[in-house]
N, C-alpha and C positions, 0 to 999 in steps of 0.2 A: 676499264672494265668492259668485258664482252661476254656474250653467251656462246659457248662452244658447241660443236656438233653433237655432243652427248647430252645436251640440255643443261649442263652445269655452267658455272660462271667463273671466268678467269679475271682476277685482279692482278694487274702488272705494274711494276715499278720500272719506269724508263729512265735511262741516263744516256745522254747524247744520242737519243733516238733508238737505243738498243735496250732489250729487256735485261734488267739487272737482277730482278727476283720477281716471284709471283706466288699466288695462292689460288687454288680452285675450291669453290664452295658449292654445296648442293642447293642452297637457298640464295635467292638474289640479294646482293648487298643493297642496303637502303641508305646508309650514311657512312661517311668515313672522314677522317681528319688526321693530319700530322700533329704531333704533340711536341711540347718543349720539355719533356721529362728530363729531370736532372740525374736520373739513374744512369750511371756510366756503363752498366751491364747491358742496357737496351739501346742498341744503335738504330737510329731513325725509327722511333716508335710511331705506329699508326693505329688508331682506334677504328674498328670496323663493326657495324651492325648489319644484320640481315633481316629478311622477312620471316623472322622467327623470334625467339626470345634471347638470342645471343648478342652479347656486346663484348668484344675481345680486343685487347691490345696485342698487336703483333710487332715483332722485331723485323722490319722490312729489309734490313741489310745485315743479316747475320753473317759472321765471318766464316762459318763452316758449311753453309748451304745456300742454294739459290732459291729456296722456298721460304716464304714468310714463316716465322716461328712464333707460336702463341706464347705470351709472357704473363698475361693476366686476364682472367675471365671474370666478368662482372655478372652478378645475378641479383634477382629481386624483382624483376619485372614480370607482369602477367600478360602483357601484350608485346609488341615489338618496339624497339628503340628507334625514334624518328630523327633525333638530332642530339648533338652533344657539344659541350663547350668546356674548354680548359680554363681554370682560374688564372689570373695574370701572373701569379707566382709559381704556377706549374704544380701546385700541391694537390689540387682537387679536379675532379671531372664531374660536371653536371650533365645528366642525361635525361631527356624527355621521352616519355613512353606513351603508347596509345591507351594505356589504362588511366591516363589523366594525371599522372604523377611525375615529378622531377626528383630524381635520386642523385645524391651527392656521394661520390666515391673518392677514396684516397688514391693518389698517384705516387705515393711514397713507399719505400721499403719493400721492393720486389724480392720475393723469396726464390731461391734456386731450388725449386722442388723437383723431385724425380717423377717420371711418368712412364707409362707402358708404351712400347713402340709396336703394338699389335692390337687388332680389333678382334672381338669374339662375339658369338651369338649369345644373347641373354636368355637362352632356353636351358632346359635341364642338362643338356650335353656339354654346354660351355666349351664349344669347339672354336679354335682359331680360324678366322675367315680372311684376314688380311695381315700381312707382316711388313713393317717398314725396314729400311736398310739396317738400322741398329739391331732390330729384332732378329733379322736373318743372320747377321754376323754373330749374334749370341747363340743361335741354334734353334730358334723357333721355326716351325713349318706350318703351312696352311693344312688344316685338318687335325692338328694336335688337340687332344682333349685335356683341359686344365684340371688338375686334381688338387694341388695345394699351392699356397703362396706364403712365404715368410713363416712357414711352419704350421699353418692352419689350413683347414679345408677352404678351397677357393670360394665357395659360396659364402662362408663366414667372413672371409677376407673382403668380399664385395660388400657385404652387409655393413661391416665396420666402416668401409670407405664412404658409404652413402649416409649412414646414420650417426657416426661419431664425428663431431665437428673438429676434433683434434687429430683425427687419423691422417689427413693430408700433410700435416706438419711433420710427421714421423719419417717421411721418405724424402731424401735429398738427392740432388744430382750426383751421380757417381756411386751412390750407395749400392752395394751388391745384395740382391734379393734372390733366393733360390725358389724356383718353380718346379713342381713335379708335374710331368705331362705323360699322357698315354699316347703312344704312336705305334699303330700296327700290332697291338697286343703286347707291346713292351712298355715298361715304365721307365722314364728317363728323368734325370735331373738337369735343369737348365739354370745356370747361374748368370744373372743379368745385372750388369752395371747400368743403373737407371739413367737414361738421357734426361736432359732438362725439359721440363714441361711447365705449363702455366700455373701460377698460384691463383687463388680465388679471393674475391673481395665482395663482401656484402655491403649494402649501403651504410655509410656513416649516418646519413640523415635522409629523410623522405619529406618532400614538400608537396602539398596539394593546395591549389588556389581555386576556389569556387567562382562561378560566373558572377556572383553578387559581390565579390571582393573579399569574402571571408577566407581565411587561410589557416593552415596548421602545418607545423614542421615537427618531426619527431625522430627519435633514434630507435633502433630495434628493441632496446630494453623497455621502452615505453615513456621515457621523459619527453616532454613536449613544450613548445611555445605556440601560441595561437592568438588570433583575434578573438574578441569576446564570443562571437558565434561559431568560431572555428573549432572550439572544443567539442562540438557536436558532430563534426565531420568524420571523426574516426572513433573506433572503440574496439572492444574485445568480444568476440562471440565464443560462448562456452557451450559446447555440445553436451547433451545429456544422454540418457539411454535411447535405444532405438525408437521407442514409442513416445519419447519426450521431446517437446519443442526445445530448440536451442534458446539460450538466454543471451541478451546483448547488453553490454555496459558501455555507454559512450564515455569518452575521455573526461568529460566534465565531471563525472562522478568520482574521478580519481584526482581532481585538481589539487587537493590538499597535499598529496604526496608526489604527484608527477608533473604538475605545472612548474617547470623549472627552466625559465629562459637562460639562467646562468649556466646550466648544463649544456644547452644548445650552443651558446657562445663558446664555451670551453672546448666543445668538439671541434669547432671551426678553428680555434686557436692551436689545439694540440694535434688534431688529425687522428686521434685514437679515442674511441668511445669509452673504453674502460678507464683509461687514464683521465679522461675528461670528467667522468662521474666522480672519481676519487678526488680530483683537484677541486671540483666545485663543492663537494661535501666537506672537504677539509677547510674551505674558506667560510663555512657557516659557523655561527656562534655556538651552536649546539651540535653535539655528536650525532651524525646521521648515517644510517646504514644504507648501502647501495641496494637498489631494487632492480630486479629483472623479471618482468611479468611474462617472459617466455617460459619461465619455470612455473609449472602448474601449482607446485606447493606454495611458492611465494604468492602467486595470484590468490590462492584460497585464503592465505593469511590476511590479505588486505581487501578481500572481495567485498564490494559494497553490500550493505544490508538490503534485503528485499522487503517491501511494504505492501500489504494488501488490506484495503478497507473492507471490513466484513459487515459493517452497518453504518450508514444505509447502503443498499445495493445499487442505488442510482435511480435517476428519473422519478424521484418521489415528489409528491405534493404534500406540504404540511401547512398547518394554520397557527403554529406557535413559533415564536422567535427563538426560543431555547430548544436545542436539539442535541441529543447524545450521539457521539461518533465513536466507533470502536475500530481498532486497527491491529493487525498482526505484524510484528517485525521479526523477520527470519534472518539470523546472522550465522556466519561460519568463522572458524579460526579463533584466535585468542583475542581479537580486537573487541573491546567493550563498547556497547552502545552508550554513547555519552549524551546524545541530544535527540529527543523526539518532539516534533512540533506539529500542531494541528493548525491549518490555515483555512480561512474563508476568503475567497476571491484574492488569494495571494498575500493576505495580511494576517496578523495574529488572530486566532479564533475568538479571543476575548480581550477586552481592553486592559485587564489587570495582568501585566506581564509576569507577576510573581506566582500566578497560578499555573502549575505545570501539569501535563498529562499524567494520569494515574496508572501505574502498572498494576494490573489486576490478576495476571496469571503468567506463569513461566514454566516452560518444559524444555528438556534438553536430551540429546542423544549424541554422546561423544562431544565433538566440537560444534555440532549443530544446535542452535538454540532458537526457541520461538517464545517471544514475549507478547502479551496482549495489553494494549493501552486503551484508555478511554478518556474522553474529555467532553464536557458540555460546551457547545459553541453557540454563538449568537448570530442569527441569520439576518440578512438585509431583505427587504421586500423585493420579490421577483426571483430570478434565477440566481443561485449561489453555486460557485465552484468550490467544493471541499477537497482539500488535499492534505496529505500527511507525509512528512519527511523524517528520516532517521539518519544519524551520522555516527561514525567512529572518528578516531583521531586522524585517520588517513583517507577515508572515503565517505561518500554520501549516497543515499538511496535516490532512485528516481521517485517522482511524485505522482502516485495514482490520483486521478481526479474523478470525483463523483458529483453529479449535478442534482441539486435539491431545489425545488420551487417553493418559496415561502409566499403563501397567499394570506395576508393579514385579514382577520375578520372585519376590521374596519379600515377602509382605505383613507389614509390621511392625504390632504392636499400636498403636492410636491413642494418641498422647501429647498431653496438653493443652498448649496454647501457654503461654508466659510473657507477662506483661503488664509493660511498662516505662513508667513515668510520670515525666515532667519537669514539675513544677508550680511556677509563680512568681507571687507576688502581693505587691504593694508598696503598703501603705497609708501608711507613713511614709518620706518622702524626706529626703535631706540638705537639700534646699530645702524647708523646712517649709510654705511658702506653697502648695504644690501637693499637700499631703497629701489622701488619701482616707480613707474610713471602713472599708470592709469588704473591700478587695482581698485582704488577707492571710488573713482568715477564709474567703474564697471558695476560695483555694488549699488551705487546710487541710481544709475540708469536702470538696473534690473528692477529695483523696488518701484520706481516711478512708473515703469511700463505696466506692471501688474496692478498697481493701485488704480489705474484707469479702468480696470475690469470690474470694479465694485458696482453693484447694481445691475450689471449686464449678465454676468455668469456666476457671480458670487454675491451672496447677500451682504457680506462684509469682507474686507481685506485687512487683516491685522499684521503688522510688521515690526520686526526688531532689526534696525540697521546699525551696524558697528563698522566704523571706518577709522583708519589711522590710529590715533592714540586711544580710541575707544575699543579697538579690536584686540583687547588683551585676552589671555587665556581664561582669566576669571570671568570676564564679561561674556565670553563665548559660552562658558559652562552655564552661566546664568541664563543666557538665551536658549540653550538647549533644554534647560529645566522648564523654562516658560513654554516651550513647544509641547513637551510631554504633558504638562498640566492643562494645556489649553485645548488640544485637539480631541475630537471624538471620531468614531469610525466613519461618520458621514462627511467629514471634512477632507481637505487636501492640504498637505504640508509641502513647502518648498524650502530647500536649503541651497544657498548660493555662497560660494567661497572663491575669492580671487586673491592671489598672493603667492608666497613661496611655499614649497614643500621641502622637507629636509629629512634625512635618515641618520640614525645614530650608527655606532659601530656594530650593533647587533641586527641591523637591517630593519629596525622599527621605523615606521613612517609617521611624521608629524606635520601638522599645519603650523607654519611659523607665524606666531602672533606678534603684535607690536613689541611685546616685552621679551621676545625669545632670546635666550642665551645659548649659543651652540654648545657650550660646555655643560649646560644644565637643562637639556631638552625635556626631560621628564617633568621637571618642576615648572618650566616656563613656556612650554608649547602645548598644543592640543594633539594628543595621540589619535591616530587614525581609528584605533579601536573604540574611542569614545563616540565617534560618529556612527560606527557600526552599531553600538549598543543603543544609541539614540534612535536609529531607524527601527531596531528590533522592538523598542519599547512603545512605539506609536502604533495605534490600531488602524490608522487611516492610510490612504495611498501617499507615498512619499516620492517627490521628484528631487533629485540632487543635481545641481549644476556646478561644475568644477572647472575653473579657469586657473589652475595652478600647475606648477612643474611636477611631473611624476618622479623626477630623478632625485630630488632632495639635495642638490648642490646649491648652497647659498652663495651665488657668485654674481648676483645682479642680473642674471638672465635666467629664463625658465628652461632648465636643462632636461634632456631626455634621460630615461633610466630603463634598464632592461625589464623590470617587472612592473605590472600595473597594480598600484596599491588599492584601487577602488573595486577590483573585480569581485571581492567577497560580498560587497554590498548588494550586488545584483543577482546573487544566487537565489534559488527558489526559497530556501529557508529564511533568508533575510528580506528580500522582496522590494528593494528600492529600484526606481527607474533612474538610470544614469544618463546625463548629457555631459561628456567630458570634452575639453577644448581640443585635444589632439591625441594621436596615437602615442603609446608610451615612449617611443624612440624619436618623436618629433619635438621641435621647439614650438612653444605657444607664442605667436607673434603679436606685437602691438605696434601702433603707428601714430605719429603726431597728426597725420591727416584725419584719423578717426577719433582721436582722443579716447580711445578704448583699445582693449585687446581685440584681436580679430574675432574671437569666439563671441564675446559679448556684443560687439558691433553687429555681427551677423544675426544674433538672437534678437536684438532690438529692431533690426530691419525687418525680420520675419514677422514679429509681433505687430508691427505697424503697417503691414502690407496685406491687403485683403486677398491677394493672389495666393497666399499660403494656404487658404482654404480650398484645397483641390476638389473636395467633394461638394462644395457650394451648399453646405448645410448650416452655415453660420457659425461653425465651431472649428477651432484648430485642434485636431487630435494629436496624440503623442506621435503617431506614425507620420502625420503630415508635418509636424514640427521637425522630426528627424530628417525627413526628405529635404525640406526647404533649408534647414540649418546647414546640412552637409554641403549642399550646392553653393550656398552663399559664402561659407568659409573658404571653399576652394576658389571661388571667384576673387575674393578679397586678397588671398595670399598666392594667387597664380599657381595653385596646386601644391604649395609647400606644406600646407597644414590640412589635416583630415580629422574632423571631430568624430567622437565615438558616442553612439547612442545604444543603450542596451535596456531591454525590457524583459523581465523574467517571464517564462512561458505560462506561469500560473496567474499572471495579471493580464486581463483583456485590455485591448485598445480603448481609450476614452478621450 
């Protein structure tokens, strides 16, 4: 590559020291690479980016020209492409961009599209300013004014080419298109056999990795996979009228419909997004329609409800523990509001889960609906964060937060909370072929570590420990019932599980109990949904520690799976704090050296080490536990395992 005397840039292909072919660009090339493309029509493919937004595959050794010929133009970047890498099988191209994203494109199925061999001014005259060899041979001349193309006004022709995504597919190499031009006062027809031009490729997938390690990958239609915090990294902006502020909906609000790791995997397997969505949906146990949120009508149909707290207005001081909260829920489309929840400090507003918010008023205009709900809540002494959530079958609202200060008329002396623990670990199953080594010792070690906190941070520590033969589905349900009956909003509940996870053929996730029968999972195992309801039914803060396989394969090892079964528990409307042993696609390791799983070993180490108290205030906060636990697991496993910790935004660090 070199800069020529005209200030442009020459890229040359040399063979035996001689120029075999070349291309001249106006913008300086930034990165380039030869590809191993299997497409027989593209000889010696080279991908080239410039200090602009272009990324193009050229045929560097075309049989009919000494000039690089464009064969595929990639689009989707908002900066310039800095580097690219071909997949080992030659099917994909990953390209990094200065906008911070990595885009994955297809290198398959090059189309032999037709193109124009002349340039023109994009002004109202639409006059030809430069003509290539093919255009000259067909009869175009510099200065011709373009009138019509393919039987329509040339301006309309251009508008279709720009705005109709199917328009480029209608013109192929060799196809004859008639153009009408005006030259020197005369109207002429020019029939052009279109030369081959580049096809176009939008990203199959877009990947963004934040500095803190959170990540999200998504396809143009909106389906995504993400780390727990990654769902907040992307979203949809909806513009209103000129005088209205735009609305923004993060992807986490669409997780019911669009969190689909299976779709992302299918895209990488098939190399075609539409086919991947169809294949992934066909594999689901229930019929599921494809979604494309680029379509504004589809977006409006599943648009998340909007919630506004109308009373209180915030920053209020009250001297009564009981307080009435009123909220408006605005919804569009046909989706029915199925669930409205009032929360105080991220947990249910009242201890009785059977008491639901009361709908007091409804109004509608077309598909727009406004419903007013109210509920009496119970405040804790001091500052309270009041939030309200609403959900449809496919989307959830954001949670507006209002602060209310409760100043009791009589200040009682501070009473330490109680800690309630339900711990289950099963190493020995009725089906001995799926036995584990250290799940039972994990549960025992967890309970022992927290019992030592009695009298220091908790006035009492009450536990139910179920290991091996005791860890049956019936005993676990009894333990869950004990938790719900025992806790108050002032207490803290912890749930610890170590063992196998398993999925049925409808993708339902279960905890494998001692008596689990893979042929009768509903009857003999504990459904994940039971734990979700347990968390919802408790009025206190809930910490969930999970050292199980995500994947659900009962193979004697803790296998990875594409979907995280625990994600629903840490949503704002449920409100658990989660500490999971590994990422969904990682193995959860154990070792004879530790006599524990890596996650539990790290947890016990952190709880026994005063260095975990980073702030030196005598307490180990949720944030400190997250930091120390992550580092310790990575040390123990040499970076092979990465625990996951998630705290809903409605719950403050404690």
